[in-house]
Structure formats: C-alpha cells, structure tokens
Residue frames as qw, qx, qy, qz and C-alpha x, y, z in Angstrom:
[[0.868, 0.378, 0.202, -0.252, -2.57, -36.59, 37.14],
 [0.680, -0.195, 0.577, 0.408, -0.30, -38.81, 35.10],
 [0.312, 0.690, -0.189, -0.625, 0.73, -37.36, 31.81],
 [0.867, 0.461, 0.184, -0.042, 0.45, -38.79, 28.33],
 [0.529, -0.551, 0.481, 0.430, 3.74, -39.96, 27.16],
 [0.727, 0.687, 0.007, -0.005, 5.23, -39.40, 23.73],
 [0.834, -0.033, 0.118, 0.538, 8.71, -39.98, 22.32],
 [0.271, -0.086, 0.135, 0.949, 8.96, -36.72, 20.59],
 [0.212, 0.799, 0.517, -0.223, 6.64, -33.78, 20.12],
 [0.348, 0.112, 0.329, 0.871, 7.04, -31.32, 17.24],
 [0.079, 0.809, 0.503, -0.292, 5.30, -27.91, 17.52],
 [0.339, 0.099, 0.257, 0.900, 5.37, -24.89, 15.25],
 [0.127, -0.421, -0.327, -0.837, 3.67, -21.51, 14.54],
 [0.305, -0.525, -0.669, 0.430, 2.54, -20.71, 18.13],
 [0.160, 0.606, 0.192, 0.756, 2.94, -17.01, 17.46],
 [0.411, -0.652, -0.462, 0.438, 3.23, -15.96, 21.03],
 [0.183, -0.299, 0.002, 0.937, 2.90, -12.18, 21.34],
 [0.226, -0.175, -0.487, -0.825, -0.26, -12.06, 19.02],
 [0.500, -0.047, 0.381, -0.776, -3.87, -11.92, 20.27],
 [0.793, 0.210, -0.329, -0.467, -4.75, -14.86, 17.98],
 [0.348, 0.291, -0.883, 0.120, -2.57, -17.56, 19.44],
 [0.802, -0.398, -0.267, -0.358, -4.33, -20.27, 21.22],
 [0.140, 0.537, -0.678, 0.482, -1.93, -20.12, 24.23],
 [0.611, -0.307, 0.471, -0.556, -4.36, -21.62, 26.66],
 [0.965, 0.136, 0.039, -0.220, -4.74, -24.69, 24.60],
 [0.677, 0.509, -0.469, 0.249, -1.15, -25.20, 23.70],
 [0.143, -0.541, 0.622, -0.548, -0.26, -24.77, 27.49],
 [0.818, -0.160, 0.350, -0.428, -2.71, -27.50, 28.49],
 [0.892, 0.375, -0.253, -0.003, -1.12, -29.74, 25.76],
 [0.368, 0.567, -0.584, 0.450, 2.33, -29.00, 27.26],
 [0.416, -0.471, 0.517, -0.582, 1.25, -29.40, 30.86],
 [0.838, -0.092, 0.388, -0.372, -0.34, -32.89, 30.40],
 [0.876, 0.432, -0.208, 0.062, 2.44, -34.47, 28.10],
 [0.514, -0.637, 0.511, 0.263, 5.79, -35.92, 28.79],
 [0.768, 0.637, -0.065, -0.006, 8.36, -36.27, 26.03],
 [0.783, -0.278, 0.149, 0.536, 12.00, -37.23, 25.64],
 [0.363, -0.040, 0.305, 0.880, 12.45, -34.67, 22.83],
 [0.248, 0.812, 0.442, -0.291, 10.49, -31.51, 22.12],
 [0.418, 0.123, 0.383, 0.815, 11.18, -29.74, 18.70],
 [0.123, 0.773, 0.281, -0.555, 9.98, -26.13, 18.48],
 [0.606, 0.240, 0.559, 0.512, 9.79, -25.71, 14.72],
 [0.231, 0.176, 0.290, 0.912, 9.79, -22.04, 14.16],
 [0.240, -0.480, -0.286, -0.794, 7.54, -19.11, 14.64],
 [0.471, -0.379, -0.723, 0.334, 7.16, -19.85, 18.31],
 [0.137, -0.689, -0.243, 0.669, 7.46, -16.16, 19.34],
 [0.403, 0.755, 0.422, 0.299, 6.10, -13.67, 16.94],
 [0.388, -0.428, -0.032, 0.816, 8.72, -10.90, 16.91],
 [0.116, 0.387, 0.499, 0.767, 7.05, -9.27, 13.88],
 [0.351, -0.692, -0.501, -0.384, 3.95, -8.56, 15.90],
 [0.553, -0.641, -0.267, 0.460, 5.78, -7.71, 19.19],
 [0.296, -0.077, 0.145, 0.941, 7.67, -4.81, 17.19],
 [0.183, -0.390, -0.397, -0.810, 4.29, -3.53, 16.02],
 [0.516, -0.417, -0.005, -0.748, 1.09, -3.97, 18.11],
 [0.758, -0.135, -0.638, -0.037, 1.61, -7.24, 19.70],
 [0.433, -0.642, 0.322, -0.545, 1.44, -7.83, 23.58],
 [0.456, 0.162, -0.852, 0.200, 3.10, -10.43, 25.75],
 [0.685, -0.484, -0.149, -0.524, 0.76, -11.95, 28.18],
 [0.403, -0.519, 0.700, -0.281, 1.29, -13.78, 31.36],
 [0.923, 0.165, 0.285, -0.197, 0.03, -16.89, 29.59],
 [0.679, 0.674, -0.278, 0.086, 2.77, -16.50, 27.14],
 [0.037, -0.639, 0.696, -0.325, 5.41, -16.59, 29.96],
 [0.769, -0.202, 0.508, -0.332, 3.71, -19.68, 31.26],
 [0.874, 0.475, -0.079, -0.061, 4.40, -21.31, 27.98],
 [0.413, 0.668, -0.544, 0.296, 8.12, -20.76, 28.41],
 [0.375, -0.482, 0.671, -0.420, 7.97, -21.97, 32.06],
 [0.935, 0.062, 0.237, -0.256, 6.32, -25.20, 30.96],
 [0.762, 0.548, -0.302, 0.166, 9.09, -25.85, 28.52],
 [0.046, 0.653, -0.602, 0.457, 11.75, -24.99, 31.13],
 [0.669, -0.330, 0.488, -0.454, 10.01, -27.35, 33.47],
 [0.960, 0.259, -0.072, -0.080, 10.11, -30.09, 30.92],
 [0.552, 0.635, -0.453, 0.296, 13.81, -29.63, 30.68],
 [0.140, -0.579, 0.606, -0.527, 14.51, -29.42, 34.39],
 [0.677, -0.164, 0.521, -0.493, 12.04, -32.00, 35.83],
 [0.917, 0.281, 0.198, -0.204, 11.57, -34.46, 32.81],
 [0.529, -0.421, 0.571, 0.466, 14.94, -34.18, 31.28],
 [0.644, 0.664, 0.376, 0.060, 13.41, -33.27, 27.90],
 [0.462, -0.119, 0.400, 0.782, 15.79, -32.36, 25.13],
 [0.307, 0.837, 0.311, -0.330, 14.61, -29.10, 23.34],
 [0.471, 0.042, 0.456, 0.754, 15.52, -28.29, 19.87],
 [0.201, 0.800, 0.268, -0.498, 14.48, -24.75, 18.74],
 [0.507, 0.255, 0.526, 0.633, 14.51, -24.32, 14.94],
 [0.037, 0.393, 0.054, -0.917, 14.32, -20.72, 13.66],
 [0.363, 0.676, 0.637, 0.073, 11.21, -19.43, 11.74],
 [0.287, 0.517, 0.213, 0.778, 10.66, -16.38, 9.67],
 [0.361, -0.824, -0.193, -0.391, 8.67, -14.57, 12.59],
 [0.664, -0.716, 0.168, 0.131, 11.48, -15.45, 15.16],
 [0.788, 0.475, -0.070, 0.385, 14.44, -15.03, 12.70],
 [0.154, -0.890, 0.349, -0.249, 16.22, -12.95, 15.33],
 [0.875, -0.355, 0.327, 0.031, 17.45, -16.40, 16.44],
 [0.827, 0.481, -0.026, 0.289, 19.72, -16.54, 13.26],
 [0.096, 0.857, -0.384, 0.330, 22.19, -14.25, 15.11],
 [0.529, -0.568, 0.562, -0.285, 22.78, -16.86, 17.61],
 [0.967, 0.105, 0.188, -0.132, 22.78, -20.06, 15.65],
 [0.740, -0.291, -0.585, -0.159, 24.07, -22.64, 16.04],
 [0.202, -0.566, 0.483, -0.636, 23.84, -22.53, 19.93],
 [0.712, -0.261, -0.651, -0.003, 23.82, -25.18, 22.60],
 [0.085, -0.420, 0.509, -0.747, 23.27, -24.38, 26.21],
 [0.532, -0.113, 0.644, -0.538, 21.92, -26.67, 29.03],
 [0.482, 0.185, 0.857, -0.006, 19.38, -29.06, 27.40],
 [0.477, 0.763, 0.301, -0.317, 18.53, -26.83, 24.39],
 [0.450, -0.018, 0.542, 0.710, 19.89, -26.64, 20.88],
 [0.309, 0.755, 0.079, -0.573, 19.08, -23.57, 18.52],
 [0.475, -0.051, 0.718, 0.506, 19.36, -24.61, 14.86],
 [0.383, 0.270, -0.383, -0.796, 18.31, -23.79, 11.20],
 [0.830, 0.042, -0.356, -0.429, 17.19, -27.36, 10.75],
 [0.467, -0.390, 0.752, -0.254, 17.50, -30.87, 12.46],
 [0.544, 0.147, -0.775, -0.288, 17.69, -34.49, 11.32],
 [0.625, -0.258, 0.503, -0.539, 15.25, -36.57, 13.61],
 [0.380, 0.139, -0.898, -0.172, 15.54, -40.39, 13.64],
 [0.754, -0.327, -0.024, -0.570, 12.46, -42.22, 14.92],
 [0.640, -0.369, 0.658, -0.147, 12.63, -45.31, 17.14],
 [0.897, 0.328, 0.295, -0.028, 12.10, -47.39, 13.77],
 [0.568, -0.286, 0.421, 0.646, 15.41, -45.77, 12.47],
 [0.393, 0.716, 0.463, 0.346, 13.66, -43.63, 9.86],
 [0.382, -0.234, -0.044, 0.893, 15.35, -40.40, 9.17],
 [0.116, 0.865, 0.483, 0.072, 13.15, -37.05, 9.00],
 [0.287, 0.249, 0.010, 0.925, 14.41, -33.59, 7.86],
 [0.203, -0.779, -0.537, 0.251, 12.80, -31.06, 10.32],
 [0.266, 0.001, 0.097, 0.959, 12.76, -27.39, 9.29],
 [0.222, 0.481, 0.368, -0.764, 10.31, -24.46, 9.50],
 [0.493, 0.442, 0.707, 0.248, 10.00, -24.22, 5.70],
 [0.177, 0.890, 0.138, -0.398, 9.99, -20.49, 5.06],
 [0.331, -0.461, 0.574, 0.590, 13.16, -21.01, 2.87],
 [0.262, 0.260, 0.822, 0.433, 10.76, -22.30, 0.15],
 [0.137, 0.853, 0.488, -0.123, 8.46, -19.14, 0.29],
 [0.546, 0.306, 0.165, 0.762, 9.98, -16.63, -2.07],
 [0.079, -0.813, -0.195, -0.543, 8.06, -13.78, -0.78],
 [0.713, -0.694, -0.080, 0.062, 9.30, -14.40, 2.71],
 [0.772, -0.276, 0.194, 0.539, 12.95, -14.79, 1.69],
 [0.434, 0.207, 0.327, 0.814, 13.27, -12.19, -1.10],
 [0.120, -0.546, -0.264, -0.786, 10.42, -9.70, -0.53],
 [0.334, -0.292, -0.748, 0.494, 10.26, -9.11, 3.14],
 [0.169, 0.078, 0.132, -0.974, 8.46, -5.80, 2.93],
 [0.586, -0.075, -0.461, -0.662, 5.68, -7.49, 0.99],
 [0.505, -0.163, -0.832, 0.161, 5.83, -10.40, 3.46],
 [0.122, -0.164, -0.583, 0.786, 5.17, -8.03, 6.29],
 [0.381, 0.045, -0.182, -0.905, 2.30, -6.50, 4.37],
 [0.626, -0.104, -0.657, -0.407, 0.75, -9.86, 3.90],
 [0.384, -0.193, -0.773, 0.467, 1.17, -10.68, 7.63],
 [0.103, 0.082, 0.287, -0.949, -0.63, -7.46, 8.40],
 [0.590, 0.015, -0.312, -0.744, -3.57, -8.45, 6.32],
 [0.590, -0.169, -0.790, 0.017, -3.63, -12.01, 7.72],
 [0.163, -0.141, -0.667, 0.714, -3.85, -10.41, 11.28],
 [0.362, 0.101, 0.122, -0.919, -6.80, -8.38, 10.31],
 [0.635, -0.037, -0.624, -0.453, -8.40, -11.38, 8.64],
 [0.434, -0.145, -0.836, 0.303, -8.02, -13.29, 11.90],
 [0.111, 0.112, 0.419, -0.894, -9.68, -10.36, 13.78],
 [0.568, 0.089, -0.283, -0.768, -12.61, -10.48, 11.30],
 [0.575, -0.015, -0.803, -0.158, -12.69, -14.26, 11.59],
 [0.145, -0.098, -0.808, 0.562, -13.13, -14.07, 15.40],
 [0.413, 0.219, 0.263, -0.844, -16.34, -12.01, 15.08],
 [0.597, 0.158, -0.537, -0.575, -17.54, -14.15, 12.23],
 [0.428, -0.004, -0.897, 0.110, -16.92, -17.31, 14.18],
 [0.162, 0.124, 0.626, -0.752, -18.97, -15.96, 17.12],
 [0.571, 0.251, 0.027, -0.781, -21.86, -15.37, 14.85],
 [0.566, 0.229, -0.746, -0.265, -21.36, -18.73, 13.29],
 [0.258, -0.021, -0.895, 0.362, -21.44, -20.44, 16.53],
 [0.349, 0.181, 0.416, -0.820, -24.51, -18.44, 17.72],
 [0.658, 0.216, -0.348, -0.632, -26.22, -19.92, 14.62],
 [0.868, -0.165, 0.404, -0.236, -25.44, -23.44, 16.14],
 [0.854, 0.500, -0.135, -0.052, -23.10, -24.39, 13.52],
 [0.897, -0.237, 0.008, 0.373, -19.96, -24.98, 15.49],
 [0.369, -0.645, 0.247, 0.622, -16.49, -23.49, 14.73],
 [0.674, 0.678, 0.216, 0.196, -15.60, -22.00, 11.29],
 [0.488, -0.476, 0.234, 0.693, -12.27, -20.69, 10.05],
 [0.511, 0.822, 0.142, -0.207, -12.71, -18.11, 7.32],
 [0.049, 0.776, -0.560, -0.287, -8.98, -17.86, 6.53],
 [0.427, -0.135, 0.882, 0.144, -8.83, -21.78, 6.08],
 [0.564, 0.613, 0.522, -0.185, -11.97, -21.48, 3.82],
 [0.322, 0.885, -0.173, -0.290, -10.34, -18.77, 1.69],
 [0.151, -0.590, 0.757, 0.236, -7.03, -20.84, 1.33],
 [0.503, 0.089, 0.858, 0.051, -8.95, -23.80, 0.30],
 [0.531, 0.712, 0.452, -0.084, -10.90, -21.91, -2.41],
 [0.141, 0.897, -0.257, -0.331, -8.40, -19.47, -3.75],
 [0.914, 0.395, -0.030, 0.086, -6.62, -21.12, -6.68],
 [0.354, 0.725, -0.438, 0.397, -3.34, -19.28, -6.24],
 [0.456, -0.567, 0.564, -0.390, -3.14, -20.31, -2.52],
 [0.956, -0.023, 0.274, -0.097, -3.77, -23.95, -3.36],
 [0.776, 0.562, -0.168, 0.231, -1.16, -23.80, -6.14],
 [0.056, 0.770, -0.506, 0.386, 1.38, -22.22, -3.72],
 [0.710, -0.413, 0.496, -0.281, 0.84, -24.90, -1.07],
 [0.969, 0.184, 0.165, 0.026, 1.23, -27.67, -3.59],
 [0.497, 0.761, -0.300, 0.290, 4.43, -26.06, -4.97],
 [0.275, -0.709, 0.534, -0.369, 5.80, -25.63, -1.35],
 [0.891, -0.214, 0.360, -0.175, 5.17, -29.29, -0.58],
 [0.893, 0.418, 0.011, 0.164, 6.96, -30.41, -3.79],
 [0.307, 0.767, -0.412, 0.383, 10.04, -28.28, -3.11],
 [0.375, -0.635, 0.539, -0.407, 10.40, -29.33, 0.47],
 [0.967, 0.033, 0.237, -0.088, 9.97, -33.03, -0.52],
 [0.748, 0.603, -0.159, 0.227, 12.83, -32.53, -3.00],
 [0.021, 0.726, -0.557, 0.402, 15.20, -31.21, -0.34],
 [0.760, -0.370, 0.457, -0.278, 14.33, -34.17, 1.98],
 [0.954, 0.270, 0.089, 0.094, 15.05, -36.72, -0.87],
 [0.442, 0.770, -0.325, 0.326, 18.42, -34.76, -1.57],
 [0.212, -0.594, 0.655, -0.415, 19.52, -35.22, 2.09],
 [0.450, 0.085, -0.889, -0.001, 18.50, -39.01, 1.83],
 [0.291, -0.048, 0.616, -0.731, 15.81, -38.60, 4.38],
 [0.034, 0.323, 0.935, 0.143, 12.57, -40.83, 4.51],
 [0.056, -0.805, -0.580, -0.113, 10.33, -37.94, 5.31],
 [0.233, 0.276, -0.120, 0.925, 10.12, -34.27, 6.25],
 [0.227, -0.707, -0.615, 0.267, 8.42, -32.30, 9.07],
 [0.224, 0.242, 0.104, 0.938, 7.64, -28.67, 8.54],
 [0.013, 0.647, 0.548, -0.530, 5.31, -25.75, 9.44],
 [0.127, -0.234, 0.188, 0.945, 5.10, -22.12, 8.22],
 [0.233, -0.170, -0.539, -0.791, 1.97, -22.43, 5.99],
 [0.393, 0.009, 0.525, -0.755, -0.42, -23.16, 8.88],
 [0.829, 0.127, -0.268, -0.475, -1.95, -26.29, 6.96],
 [0.515, -0.329, 0.778, -0.147, -1.53, -29.59, 8.92],
 [0.826, 0.368, -0.279, -0.324, -1.07, -32.66, 6.74],
 [0.509, -0.377, 0.774, 0.011, 0.23, -36.15, 6.65],
 [0.858, 0.478, 0.091, -0.166, 0.73, -37.85, 3.37],
 [0.681, -0.198, 0.507, 0.490, 3.25, -39.43, 1.03],
 [0.375, 0.863, -0.086, -0.329, 4.62, -37.29, -1.84],
 [0.645, 0.603, -0.469, 0.016, 6.81, -39.23, -4.42],
 [0.849, -0.055, -0.485, 0.204, 7.70, -41.73, -1.80],
 [0.258, 0.258, -0.447, 0.817, 8.54, -39.13, 0.74],
 [0.336, -0.612, -0.693, 0.182, 6.63, -38.94, 4.05],
 [0.073, 0.415, 0.000, 0.907, 5.41, -35.33, 4.29],
 [0.367, -0.655, -0.633, 0.185, 4.16, -33.96, 7.55],
 [0.094, 0.472, -0.059, 0.875, 3.15, -30.51, 8.50],
 [0.240, -0.249, -0.708, 0.616, 2.57, -29.59, 12.17],
 [0.125, -0.763, -0.577, -0.264, 0.06, -26.92, 11.39],
 [0.088, 0.460, -0.220, 0.856, -0.28, -24.06, 13.92],
 [0.279, -0.436, -0.699, 0.493, -1.59, -22.91, 17.26],
 [0.106, 0.161, 0.034, -0.981, -3.59, -20.01, 15.78],
 [0.643, 0.111, -0.200, -0.731, -6.27, -21.81, 13.94],
 [0.769, 0.120, -0.586, -0.226, -5.72, -25.61, 13.51],
 [0.550, -0.573, 0.486, -0.365, -4.24, -26.27, 17.04],
 [0.986, 0.139, -0.094, 0.016, -2.27, -29.34, 15.77],
 [0.247, -0.772, 0.584, 0.045, 1.03, -30.86, 16.46],
 [0.807, 0.250, -0.529, -0.079, 3.10, -33.89, 15.27],
 [0.616, -0.554, 0.488, -0.276, 3.82, -36.65, 17.86],
 [0.517, 0.300, -0.801, -0.032, 6.03, -39.66, 17.74],
 [0.824, -0.417, -0.011, -0.384, 4.46, -42.30, 19.82],
 [0.476, -0.670, 0.567, -0.056, 6.40, -44.73, 21.87],
 [0.833, 0.100, 0.530, 0.121, 6.43, -47.33, 19.17],
 [0.359, -0.235, 0.460, 0.777, 7.97, -44.86, 16.69],
 [0.257, 0.586, 0.676, 0.365, 4.79, -44.23, 14.73],
 [0.132, -0.077, 0.006, 0.988, 4.17, -40.57, 13.70],
 [0.029, 0.686, 0.717, 0.118, 0.87, -38.69, 13.88],
 [0.024, 0.311, 0.095, 0.945, -0.53, -35.29, 13.22],
 [0.273, -0.459, -0.792, 0.297, -2.52, -34.69, 16.41],
 [0.174, -0.668, -0.271, -0.671, -5.38, -32.12, 16.84],
 [0.104, -0.298, 0.552, -0.772, -6.04, -30.51, 20.24],
 [0.745, -0.126, -0.029, -0.655, -9.55, -31.98, 20.04],
 [0.867, 0.092, -0.488, -0.047, -8.27, -35.50, 19.69],
 [0.340, 0.280, -0.650, 0.619, -5.64, -34.85, 22.50],
 [0.375, -0.286, 0.353, -0.808, -8.33, -33.66, 24.86],
 [0.892, -0.060, -0.215, -0.392, -10.49, -36.97, 24.16],
 [0.749, 0.203, -0.570, 0.271, -7.39, -39.03, 24.82],
 [0.092, 0.364, -0.547, 0.748, -6.67, -37.07, 27.98],
 [0.642, -0.224, 0.194, -0.706, -10.20, -37.55, 29.27],
 [0.935, -0.005, -0.317, -0.157, -9.91, -41.31, 28.66],
 [0.536, 0.327, -0.604, 0.490, -6.63, -41.23, 30.24],
 [0.255, -0.363, 0.427, -0.788, -8.15, -39.72, 33.30],
 [0.881, -0.120, -0.058, -0.454, -11.04, -42.34, 33.34],
 [0.849, 0.155, -0.489, 0.128, -8.44, -45.10, 33.27],
 [0.238, 0.308, -0.605, 0.694, -6.44, -43.62, 36.18],
 [0.539, -0.298, 0.271, -0.740, -9.74, -43.23, 38.23],
 [0.917, -0.020, -0.230, -0.326, -10.46, -46.91, 37.61],
 [0.547, 0.388, -0.676, 0.306, -7.16, -48.09, 38.75],
 [0.780, -0.517, -0.352, -0.011, -7.49, -50.30, 41.95],
 [0.427, -0.844, 0.303, -0.116, -5.58, -49.45, 45.12],
 [0.831, -0.272, 0.424, 0.235, -3.43, -52.58, 44.46],
 [0.684, 0.531, 0.236, 0.441, -2.63, -51.55, 40.88],
 [0.088, 0.944, -0.125, 0.292, -1.75, -48.04, 42.11],
 [0.632, -0.671, 0.385, 0.048, 0.66, -49.53, 44.81],
 [0.862, 0.095, 0.395, 0.304, 2.09, -51.65, 42.16],
 [0.451, 0.803, 0.118, 0.370, 2.57, -48.76, 39.80],
 [0.233, -0.931, 0.241, -0.145, 4.27, -46.65, 42.58],
 [0.783, -0.396, 0.439, 0.192, 6.64, -49.64, 43.45],
 [0.757, 0.364, 0.295, 0.456, 7.70, -50.00, 39.68],
 [0.181, 0.934, 0.066, 0.302, 8.21, -46.20, 39.58],
 [0.474, -0.810, 0.343, -0.037, 10.41, -46.27, 42.59]]
C-alpha cells in the first residue's frame, strides 16, 4: 500500500521498555508514512524503566527496525534528540553516523523558511534537572497511576463511555500541574525567541498542543503513552499536531482512493515513478 507522505515527522516520549507505551500504534504510524526527515525528540527509549522493572518486547525491536528501514529504503534523515529518560545519549553527543544525528537540540527549517527550535524540553523542568531522585520517585508514581488508569479505562469502556485518561484528567484539574505547564511553555518560548526562531517544538510534559505564545509558534508533540500524537510537516510546509485517530481516518481514506484508481491511472502512476 502506498504510504502517506510528509516532509518531516517529529515524535517524542514513546517510552519503549515500559508496558504502557502504545508501541503497536506508533509502529503502524511509522509503517504507513514516508518522510524526508524524522526527528525523535527524546524519551524514545525509557532507560529509567529498563533499569528497574521495564521489559523490552519484540514490538519494541520492530520500532527500531522500521526506523532503520526508513533510513535504508527511503533515505530518511534521522535526528535523535536526547530526553531525560534516555539521557545516556549525553555521553555520545554530538554524534553523526550513516544517516542519523544525535544532538541536544536542533534547528528545523520548514519549506516556507520558518525556523523552529526543536528540543525535548526537560531542561526547563527543575525537578528533572536538579532533583533527580525526586524525579525518579515521581516517575514511579506516574507508572502506578498508568497501571490504575488501564483498569479504570476498561471499566469506563464497559460502561459504554469510550476511552478515558485519568492522568490527563488529574493534570487538567490540579492547579499546580496547570501552573507548571504554563510556566514551562513560557520558558521554552523565551528560549526560542532568544535564538531568533519563529517557533519551538518540544515534548516532555505529555501534553500535545499547537498555539501561539507571545508571537512564537509553540508545538508540543505529546506522547505515545496516552495522547498518541506527533507533529508533522506537510508537503506544503504547514505544521500540524496529528493524533493517531486522525491518522487512521486519513489512512483509510487513502486506501479508498487507491482502490478507486483505474488501471490506466495505475499504469500512469507506475510510469511516472519509473
């Protein structure tokens, strides 16, 4: 099946090695997309959990293979930016080999010439950067919340109410969490402005967003634990925070369009490709 083409794809917070990462969904997304550049914006592999009770599954290896296939078969350029859960990469930065770069941050230019600062964003989390023990304790609590959330979601769906994220609900209702996110966004926007960028793309807080803050375009790619979202740059240079649900709908429409292609159109398409 023909893939959906994007100029750039930005993924963050996949957290491979944990039981809560939506690896099948992100693998589907990678399998049916084509891009010139893939930016892996931190916390792709969760080394914290792998050191504790995490487990590496076959599907996690498939994620890596899909990326290697993009590099080898599609000529995709891969930029891997360090996150706090995969900060072991700090030892190797900066590093270039084959078609992959490992960096702390990255300046991305869209087709329209706009300049975006891309970074994971943990540098603006004081707990993560200065109180690592407390950060690990918080991560431990978050993992337990996700376990409880899975059970609660099953009961919620059994009631016929669809999906429900308890952790998202809590973040949306707890005043301190809302205040932290707001301050986080303000600080990261200030850095983008200081670097003379038109916008900033980040992750870390697992809260997908697309808005303008003080004249700076702020995009957060969310995560592949709860929100299942990414940032994509379309062929015309426009940017979008794309959910997996919306991607599946577009993929289904893509399949229908392919099925309706006449034999003459197909031969013409093949001739153009050759």
